[in-house]
TORMARDREN-195941 format. One record per atom (N, C-alpha, C): residue number from 0; x, y, z; atom name. Coordinates in Angstrom, 2 decimals. Layout:
N
<pt kolza="NUM" c1="X" c2="Y" c3="Z" guse="CA"/>
...
END
This chain:
78
<pt kolza="0" c1="46.71" c2="10.08" c3="-32.56" guse="N"/>
<pt kolza="0" c1="46.89" c2="11.15" c3="-32.93" guse="CA"/>
<pt kolza="0" c1="47.80" c2="12.58" c3="-33.04" guse="C"/>
<pt kolza="1" c1="48.10" c2="12.70" c3="-31.51" guse="N"/>
<pt kolza="1" c1="48.83" c2="13.43" c3="-31.22" guse="CA"/>
<pt kolza="1" c1="50.31" c2="13.29" c3="-32.07" guse="C"/>
<pt kolza="2" c1="50.97" c2="11.69" c3="-31.87" guse="N"/>
<pt kolza="2" c1="51.83" c2="11.65" c3="-33.13" guse="CA"/>
<pt kolza="2" c1="51.73" c2="11.97" c3="-34.04" guse="C"/>
<pt kolza="3" c1="50.53" c2="12.13" c3="-34.54" guse="N"/>
<pt kolza="3" c1="50.12" c2="13.07" c3="-36.07" guse="CA"/>
<pt kolza="3" c1="49.85" c2="14.20" c3="-36.16" guse="C"/>
<pt kolza="4" c1="49.71" c2="14.87" c3="-34.79" guse="N"/>
<pt kolza="4" c1="50.47" c2="16.24" c3="-35.09" guse="CA"/>
<pt kolza="4" c1="51.80" c2="16.69" c3="-34.72" guse="C"/>
<pt kolza="5" c1="53.01" c2="15.68" c3="-34.01" guse="N"/>
<pt kolza="5" c1="53.96" c2="16.31" c3="-34.14" guse="CA"/>
<pt kolza="5" c1="54.50" c2="15.49" c3="-34.83" guse="C"/>
<pt kolza="6" c1="54.23" c2="14.53" c3="-35.98" guse="N"/>
<pt kolza="6" c1="54.50" c2="14.38" c3="-37.35" guse="CA"/>
<pt kolza="6" c1="54.54" c2="16.24" c3="-37.92" guse="C"/>
<pt kolza="7" c1="53.35" c2="15.62" c3="-38.29" guse="N"/>
<pt kolza="7" c1="52.79" c2="17.34" c3="-39.19" guse="CA"/>
<pt kolza="7" c1="54.46" c2="18.29" c3="-38.69" guse="C"/>
<pt kolza="8" c1="53.97" c2="19.16" c3="-37.45" guse="N"/>
<pt kolza="8" c1="54.56" c2="20.13" c3="-37.61" guse="CA"/>
<pt kolza="8" c1="56.32" c2="19.94" c3="-37.68" guse="C"/>
<pt kolza="9" c1="56.82" c2="18.38" c3="-37.37" guse="N"/>
<pt kolza="9" c1="58.22" c2="18.63" c3="-37.49" guse="CA"/>
<pt kolza="9" c1="58.52" c2="18.18" c3="-38.67" guse="C"/>
<pt kolza="10" c1="57.35" c2="17.66" c3="-39.62" guse="N"/>
<pt kolza="10" c1="57.76" c2="17.84" c3="-41.16" guse="CA"/>
<pt kolza="10" c1="57.69" c2="19.32" c3="-41.43" guse="C"/>
<pt kolza="11" c1="56.27" c2="20.09" c3="-41.31" guse="N"/>
<pt kolza="11" c1="56.83" c2="21.43" c3="-41.51" guse="CA"/>
<pt kolza="11" c1="57.68" c2="22.30" c3="-41.54" guse="C"/>
<pt kolza="12" c1="58.15" c2="22.29" c3="-40.38" guse="N"/>
<pt kolza="12" c1="59.42" c2="22.53" c3="-39.93" guse="CA"/>
<pt kolza="12" c1="61.11" c2="22.25" c3="-40.93" guse="C"/>
<pt kolza="13" c1="60.67" c2="21.16" c3="-40.75" guse="N"/>
<pt kolza="13" c1="62.06" c2="20.08" c3="-41.43" guse="CA"/>
<pt kolza="13" c1="62.01" c2="21.23" c3="-42.88" guse="C"/>
<pt kolza="14" c1="61.05" c2="20.66" c3="-43.46" guse="N"/>
<pt kolza="14" c1="61.15" c2="20.82" c3="-44.95" guse="CA"/>
<pt kolza="14" c1="61.13" c2="22.34" c3="-45.18" guse="C"/>
<pt kolza="15" c1="60.97" c2="23.38" c3="-44.19" guse="N"/>
<pt kolza="15" c1="61.05" c2="24.32" c3="-44.73" guse="CA"/>
<pt kolza="15" c1="62.74" c2="24.74" c3="-44.24" guse="C"/>
<pt kolza="16" c1="62.75" c2="23.73" c3="-43.48" guse="N"/>
<pt kolza="16" c1="64.52" c2="24.52" c3="-43.22" guse="CA"/>
<pt kolza="16" c1="65.45" c2="23.67" c3="-44.40" guse="C"/>
<pt kolza="17" c1="65.08" c2="22.40" c3="-44.78" guse="N"/>
<pt kolza="17" c1="65.66" c2="22.31" c3="-46.12" guse="CA"/>
<pt kolza="17" c1="65.75" c2="22.99" c3="-47.04" guse="C"/>
<pt kolza="18" c1="65.22" c2="24.04" c3="-47.21" guse="N"/>
<pt kolza="18" c1="64.86" c2="25.35" c3="-48.22" guse="CA"/>
<pt kolza="18" c1="66.06" c2="25.60" c3="-48.36" guse="C"/>
<pt kolza="19" c1="66.97" c2="25.85" c3="-47.10" guse="N"/>
<pt kolza="19" c1="67.92" c2="26.59" c3="-47.10" guse="CA"/>
<pt kolza="19" c1="67.82" c2="28.70" c3="-47.07" guse="C"/>
<pt kolza="20" c1="66.96" c2="29.14" c3="-47.04" guse="N"/>
<pt kolza="20" c1="66.69" c2="30.48" c3="-47.52" guse="CA"/>
<pt kolza="20" c1="65.74" c2="30.90" c3="-46.07" guse="C"/>
<pt kolza="21" c1="65.44" c2="30.40" c3="-45.12" guse="N"/>
<pt kolza="21" c1="64.40" c2="30.14" c3="-44.42" guse="CA"/>
<pt kolza="21" c1="65.20" c2="29.83" c3="-43.15" guse="C"/>
<pt kolza="22" c1="64.79" c2="30.73" c3="-41.97" guse="N"/>
<pt kolza="22" c1="65.38" c2="30.61" c3="-40.84" guse="CA"/>
<pt kolza="22" c1="64.85" c2="31.69" c3="-39.40" guse="C"/>
<pt kolza="23" c1="64.75" c2="30.91" c3="-38.15" guse="N"/>
<pt kolza="23" c1="64.05" c2="31.44" c3="-37.14" guse="CA"/>
<pt kolza="23" c1="64.96" c2="32.67" c3="-36.84" guse="C"/>
<pt kolza="24" c1="64.74" c2="34.28" c3="-37.05" guse="N"/>
<pt kolza="24" c1="65.60" c2="34.60" c3="-36.45" guse="CA"/>
<pt kolza="24" c1="64.94" c2="35.97" c3="-35.19" guse="C"/>
<pt kolza="25" c1="65.24" c2="36.60" c3="-34.50" guse="N"/>
<pt kolza="25" c1="64.77" c2="37.22" c3="-33.92" guse="CA"/>
<pt kolza="25" c1="63.92" c2="38.87" c3="-34.50" guse="C"/>
<pt kolza="26" c1="63.05" c2="39.87" c3="-34.52" guse="N"/>
<pt kolza="26" c1="62.38" c2="40.32" c3="-34.79" guse="CA"/>
<pt kolza="26" c1="62.99" c2="41.92" c3="-34.82" guse="C"/>
<pt kolza="27" c1="63.68" c2="41.70" c3="-33.87" guse="N"/>
<pt kolza="27" c1="64.68" c2="43.31" c3="-33.86" guse="CA"/>
<pt kolza="27" c1="66.00" c2="43.15" c3="-34.49" guse="C"/>
<pt kolza="28" c1="66.37" c2="42.34" c3="-34.95" guse="N"/>
<pt kolza="28" c1="67.67" c2="41.59" c3="-36.30" guse="CA"/>
<pt kolza="28" c1="68.35" c2="41.30" c3="-35.36" guse="C"/>
<pt kolza="29" c1="68.53" c2="41.99" c3="-33.64" guse="N"/>
<pt kolza="29" c1="69.85" c2="41.37" c3="-33.37" guse="CA"/>
<pt kolza="29" c1="70.32" c2="39.67" c3="-33.17" guse="C"/>
<pt kolza="30" c1="71.45" c2="39.25" c3="-32.90" guse="N"/>
<pt kolza="30" c1="71.94" c2="37.65" c3="-32.85" guse="CA"/>
<pt kolza="30" c1="70.70" c2="36.64" c3="-31.67" guse="C"/>
<pt kolza="31" c1="70.93" c2="35.82" c3="-32.37" guse="N"/>
<pt kolza="31" c1="69.94" c2="34.31" c3="-31.54" guse="CA"/>
<pt kolza="31" c1="70.97" c2="34.21" c3="-30.68" guse="C"/>
<pt kolza="32" c1="70.42" c2="34.54" c3="-29.39" guse="N"/>
<pt kolza="32" c1="70.38" c2="33.50" c3="-28.19" guse="CA"/>
<pt kolza="32" c1="70.19" c2="32.07" c3="-27.91" guse="C"/>
<pt kolza="33" c1="71.52" c2="31.28" c3="-28.20" guse="N"/>
<pt kolza="33" c1="70.50" c2="29.77" c3="-28.16" guse="CA"/>
<pt kolza="33" c1="70.48" c2="29.46" c3="-26.95" guse="C"/>
<pt kolza="34" c1="69.93" c2="29.96" c3="-26.11" guse="N"/>
<pt kolza="34" c1="69.60" c2="28.78" c3="-25.18" guse="CA"/>
<pt kolza="34" c1="68.07" c2="30.06" c3="-24.98" guse="C"/>
<pt kolza="35" c1="67.80" c2="31.05" c3="-24.96" guse="N"/>
<pt kolza="35" c1="66.77" c2="32.02" c3="-25.07" guse="CA"/>
<pt kolza="35" c1="65.92" c2="31.08" c3="-26.32" guse="C"/>
<pt kolza="36" c1="66.71" c2="30.87" c3="-27.52" guse="N"/>
<pt kolza="36" c1="65.42" c2="30.76" c3="-28.33" guse="CA"/>
<pt kolza="36" c1="65.69" c2="29.27" c3="-28.18" guse="C"/>
<pt kolza="37" c1="66.43" c2="28.48" c3="-27.93" guse="N"/>
<pt kolza="37" c1="65.77" c2="26.81" c3="-27.43" guse="CA"/>
<pt kolza="37" c1="64.91" c2="26.52" c3="-26.33" guse="C"/>
<pt kolza="38" c1="65.02" c2="27.75" c3="-25.54" guse="N"/>
<pt kolza="38" c1="63.64" c2="28.20" c3="-24.34" guse="CA"/>
<pt kolza="38" c1="62.07" c2="27.89" c3="-25.44" guse="C"/>
<pt kolza="39" c1="62.68" c2="29.17" c3="-26.10" guse="N"/>
<pt kolza="39" c1="61.16" c2="29.66" c3="-26.58" guse="CA"/>
<pt kolza="39" c1="60.55" c2="28.82" c3="-27.58" guse="C"/>
<pt kolza="40" c1="61.51" c2="28.03" c3="-28.72" guse="N"/>
<pt kolza="40" c1="61.08" c2="26.67" c3="-29.12" guse="CA"/>
<pt kolza="40" c1="60.74" c2="25.66" c3="-28.46" guse="C"/>
<pt kolza="41" c1="61.40" c2="25.38" c3="-27.82" guse="N"/>
<pt kolza="41" c1="60.61" c2="24.32" c3="-27.27" guse="CA"/>
<pt kolza="41" c1="59.19" c2="24.45" c3="-26.34" guse="C"/>
<pt kolza="42" c1="58.98" c2="25.54" c3="-26.00" guse="N"/>
<pt kolza="42" c1="57.69" c2="25.84" c3="-25.28" guse="CA"/>
<pt kolza="42" c1="56.60" c2="26.25" c3="-26.01" guse="C"/>
<pt kolza="43" c1="57.06" c2="26.94" c3="-27.39" guse="N"/>
<pt kolza="43" c1="55.76" c2="27.23" c3="-28.27" guse="CA"/>
<pt kolza="43" c1="55.69" c2="25.61" c3="-29.46" guse="C"/>
<pt kolza="44" c1="56.71" c2="24.69" c3="-29.49" guse="N"/>
<pt kolza="44" c1="56.80" c2="23.25" c3="-29.73" guse="CA"/>
<pt kolza="44" c1="55.43" c2="22.36" c3="-29.10" guse="C"/>
<pt kolza="45" c1="55.69" c2="22.86" c3="-27.96" guse="N"/>
<pt kolza="45" c1="54.78" c2="21.71" c3="-27.16" guse="CA"/>
<pt kolza="45" c1="53.22" c2="22.97" c3="-27.14" guse="C"/>
<pt kolza="46" c1="53.55" c2="24.44" c3="-26.84" guse="N"/>
<pt kolza="46" c1="51.95" c2="24.91" c3="-26.83" guse="CA"/>
<pt kolza="46" c1="51.13" c2="24.75" c3="-28.46" guse="C"/>
<pt kolza="47" c1="52.31" c2="24.06" c3="-29.52" guse="N"/>
<pt kolza="47" c1="51.95" c2="24.18" c3="-31.23" guse="CA"/>
<pt kolza="47" c1="50.71" c2="22.61" c3="-31.23" guse="C"/>
<pt kolza="48" c1="51.49" c2="21.56" c3="-30.84" guse="N"/>
<pt kolza="48" c1="51.06" c2="20.43" c3="-30.73" guse="CA"/>
<pt kolza="48" c1="49.26" c2="19.96" c3="-29.99" guse="C"/>
<pt kolza="49" c1="48.62" c2="21.30" c3="-29.55" guse="N"/>
<pt kolza="49" c1="47.21" c2="20.82" c3="-29.21" guse="CA"/>
<pt kolza="49" c1="46.51" c2="21.82" c3="-30.05" guse="C"/>
<pt kolza="50" c1="47.40" c2="21.70" c3="-31.72" guse="N"/>
<pt kolza="50" c1="46.52" c2="22.19" c3="-32.64" guse="CA"/>
<pt kolza="50" c1="46.94" c2="21.49" c3="-33.26" guse="C"/>
<pt kolza="51" c1="45.84" c2="20.78" c3="-34.21" guse="N"/>
<pt kolza="51" c1="45.83" c2="19.42" c3="-35.55" guse="CA"/>
<pt kolza="51" c1="46.48" c2="20.45" c3="-36.67" guse="C"/>
<pt kolza="52" c1="45.78" c2="20.80" c3="-37.01" guse="N"/>
<pt kolza="52" c1="46.29" c2="21.16" c3="-38.91" guse="CA"/>
<pt kolza="52" c1="47.18" c2="22.58" c3="-39.03" guse="C"/>
<pt kolza="53" c1="46.96" c2="23.14" c3="-38.05" guse="N"/>
<pt kolza="53" c1="47.50" c2="24.92" c3="-37.82" guse="CA"/>
<pt kolza="53" c1="48.67" c2="24.85" c3="-37.25" guse="C"/>
<pt kolza="54" c1="48.94" c2="23.62" c3="-36.65" guse="N"/>
<pt kolza="54" c1="50.51" c2="23.76" c3="-36.08" guse="CA"/>
<pt kolza="54" c1="51.31" c2="24.44" c3="-36.18" guse="C"/>
<pt kolza="55" c1="52.12" c2="24.79" c3="-37.82" guse="N"/>
<pt kolza="55" c1="52.80" c2="25.36" c3="-37.39" guse="CA"/>
<pt kolza="55" c1="52.61" c2="27.04" c3="-37.38" guse="C"/>
<pt kolza="56" c1="51.48" c2="27.45" c3="-37.61" guse="N"/>
<pt kolza="56" c1="50.83" c2="28.92" c3="-37.71" guse="CA"/>
<pt kolza="56" c1="50.69" c2="28.57" c3="-36.04" guse="C"/>
<pt kolza="57" c1="50.66" c2="28.02" c3="-35.36" guse="N"/>
<pt kolza="57" c1="50.38" c2="28.43" c3="-34.16" guse="CA"/>
<pt kolza="57" c1="52.31" c2="28.42" c3="-33.82" guse="C"/>
<pt kolza="58" c1="52.88" c2="27.30" c3="-33.82" guse="N"/>
<pt kolza="58" c1="54.38" c2="27.30" c3="-34.05" guse="CA"/>
<pt kolza="58" c1="55.03" c2="28.99" c3="-34.15" guse="C"/>
<pt kolza="59" c1="54.68" c2="29.91" c3="-35.04" guse="N"/>
<pt kolza="59" c1="55.16" c2="30.46" c3="-35.44" guse="CA"/>
<pt kolza="59" c1="54.04" c2="32.24" c3="-34.96" guse="C"/>
<pt kolza="60" c1="53.37" c2="31.79" c3="-34.57" guse="N"/>
<pt kolza="60" c1="52.39" c2="33.03" c3="-33.60" guse="CA"/>
<pt kolza="60" c1="52.98" c2="33.00" c3="-32.58" guse="C"/>
<pt kolza="61" c1="53.21" c2="31.62" c3="-31.49" guse="N"/>
<pt kolza="61" c1="54.20" c2="31.66" c3="-30.08" guse="CA"/>
<pt kolza="61" c1="55.43" c2="32.36" c3="-30.58" guse="C"/>
<pt kolza="62" c1="55.79" c2="32.44" c3="-31.58" guse="N"/>
<pt kolza="62" c1="57.59" c2="32.00" c3="-31.40" guse="CA"/>
<pt kolza="62" c1="57.22" c2="33.65" c3="-32.24" guse="C"/>
<pt kolza="63" c1="56.25" c2="34.22" c3="-32.74" guse="N"/>
<pt kolza="63" c1="56.04" c2="35.74" c3="-33.11" guse="CA"/>
<pt kolza="63" c1="56.39" c2="36.78" c3="-31.52" guse="C"/>
<pt kolza="64" c1="55.62" c2="36.22" c3="-30.46" guse="N"/>
<pt kolza="64" c1="55.22" c2="36.81" c3="-28.97" guse="CA"/>
<pt kolza="64" c1="55.85" c2="37.01" c3="-28.17" guse="C"/>
<pt kolza="65" c1="57.21" c2="35.92" c3="-28.38" guse="N"/>
<pt kolza="65" c1="58.85" c2="35.81" c3="-27.96" guse="CA"/>
<pt kolza="65" c1="59.75" c2="36.68" c3="-28.17" guse="C"/>
<pt kolza="66" c1="59.13" c2="37.39" c3="-29.46" guse="N"/>
<pt kolza="66" c1="60.23" c2="38.41" c3="-30.49" guse="CA"/>
<pt kolza="66" c1="61.18" c2="37.58" c3="-31.42" guse="C"/>
<pt kolza="67" c1="60.79" c2="36.25" c3="-31.97" guse="N"/>
<pt kolza="67" c1="61.27" c2="35.70" c3="-33.38" guse="CA"/>
<pt kolza="67" c1="60.12" c2="35.60" c3="-34.58" guse="C"/>
<pt kolza="68" c1="61.29" c2="35.86" c3="-35.66" guse="N"/>
<pt kolza="68" c1="60.00" c2="35.30" c3="-36.90" guse="CA"/>
<pt kolza="68" c1="61.20" c2="34.18" c3="-37.61" guse="C"/>
<pt kolza="69" c1="59.89" c2="33.75" c3="-38.53" guse="N"/>
<pt kolza="69" c1="60.49" c2="32.78" c3="-39.52" guse="CA"/>
<pt kolza="69" c1="60.41" c2="33.37" c3="-41.04" guse="C"/>
<pt kolza="70" c1="61.60" c2="33.34" c3="-41.20" guse="N"/>
<pt kolza="70" c1="61.53" c2="35.04" c3="-42.45" guse="CA"/>
<pt kolza="70" c1="63.10" c2="34.26" c3="-43.31" guse="C"/>
<pt kolza="71" c1="62.90" c2="34.76" c3="-44.64" guse="N"/>
<pt kolza="71" c1="63.91" c2="34.67" c3="-45.27" guse="CA"/>
<pt kolza="71" c1="65.43" c2="34.67" c3="-44.81" guse="C"/>
<pt kolza="72" c1="66.43" c2="33.70" c3="-44.45" guse="N"/>
<pt kolza="72" c1="67.81" c2="33.87" c3="-44.05" guse="CA"/>
<pt kolza="72" c1="68.54" c2="35.28" c3="-44.99" guse="C"/>
<pt kolza="73" c1="69.32" c2="36.07" c3="-43.94" guse="N"/>
<pt kolza="73" c1="70.52" c2="37.16" c3="-45.01" guse="CA"/>
<pt kolza="73" c1="71.16" c2="35.88" c3="-46.20" guse="C"/>
<pt kolza="74" c1="71.85" c2="36.68" c3="-46.80" guse="N"/>
<pt kolza="74" c1="72.99" c2="36.43" c3="-47.43" guse="CA"/>
<pt kolza="74" c1="74.17" c2="35.71" c3="-46.13" guse="C"/>
<pt kolza="75" c1="74.82" c2="34.65" c3="-46.22" guse="N"/>
<pt kolza="75" c1="75.73" c2="33.90" c3="-45.65" guse="CA"/>
<pt kolza="75" c1="75.20" c2="34.07" c3="-44.02" guse="C"/>
<pt kolza="76" c1="74.31" c2="33.70" c3="-43.69" guse="N"/>
<pt kolza="76" c1="73.62" c2="33.06" c3="-42.76" guse="CA"/>
<pt kolza="76" c1="73.95" c2="31.92" c3="-42.35" guse="C"/>
<pt kolza="77" c1="73.81" c2="30.87" c3="-43.41" guse="N"/>
<pt kolza="77" c1="74.40" c2="29.68" c3="-42.69" guse="CA"/>
<pt kolza="77" c1="76.10" c2="29.06" c3="-42.71" guse="C"/>
END
């Protein structure tokens, strides 16, 4: 069951990432600090695994508490 949760979360995040117009961004608009972002993402990913169907929502809530939002990427972001 845990593998199913991980697969669901990964598929949700990866499929959204493939769209090319959404990305994790800082809520205050400043540039991402890769090490801080990686730490927050890893912690939130671990917490989101506890939820079955709402893993993506749990991930977004957790990241938002740490100052990151999943939002439309500005032009030239990639």
